[in-house]
N, C-alpha and C positions, 0 to 999 in steps of 0.2 A: 504494500500500500504506500502511495506517495503522500508525504506529509510536508507542508510548506510553512515556513516561518516568515511572517510579514513584519518588517520593521517600520513602524510609523502608523499611527491611527488617524491620520488626516483624511481628506476626501479621497485621495488616490488609494491609500491603504485599505480604507473601508470598502471602497468599490471593488477592489481586488478580492478582498475576503468574501464579499457577497457573490462575486462571479465564481470563485473557486468552490464555494459551498453549493452553489446552484448546479455545478457539474460533479458533485460528489467528492471533491478533494478536501481532505481534512487539513485545516490550517490553524495556526495560532498567531494572533496579532499582538505585538508588544509595542509599547510607546515609552519614551524616556520620561514622560510626565506622569506623576502619580494621580493627578486630578485633571478633569476636563477643563479646557480654557473657557472663560466666561463669554468669549466672542467667537464668531464663526471664522474658520480658516478658509471657507469655501467662497471666496469672493467671486469666483468664476468656475464654470464647469467646462473643462477642456473638451475639444471635439471627440477625442477617443473615448473619454468617459461618457459623453453623451451617446455615443454609439453603443456602449455597453448597457447604459440605462435603457436605451431603446430596445435592445435585445431582451432585457429583463421585463419589458413592458411597463417601465416606470417613467420614461422621459416626459410624458405629458403632464404627470403630477408635478415634476420639477419646473417645467416651463410655465405652467399655470400659476404657480406660487412665487416664482422668481421675478426679479426685476431685470429687464434688458438694459444693459449698459449702453449709453449713447455718448458718453463723454467721460474723460478721466483727467485728473490733475496730477502732475508729478511734483511732489513737494520735498523741500529740504527744510525741516523744522516748520516754521510758520510761513516760509517764503514759497510762493508758487513759481516753479521753474518753467513749467509748460502746461498747456491745456490742449488736450487731444479730443477732437470730435470723431466719432466712429459711425460708420454706416456699414450695414451688413446686407448681403443679398438675401432674398426670400428663401 
């Protein structure tokens, strides 16, 4: 039997653990932090993760509840270095 150790309980590690479990692969997920962060580390869902969520039948739930990013600021302390407007194809 294949057993997998996943280092990191962020969005990618959790998605990987779900995908492995869905395919019957036993895994253990470890993270360096003893407690959960009070804020989300999932500021964005990368395309490959979106593909996996679609395969799991979950992507619509995420897209319905998420916010589509249309702009971002690059900051250094309180100084704004750049403002980026984003457009995405349908």
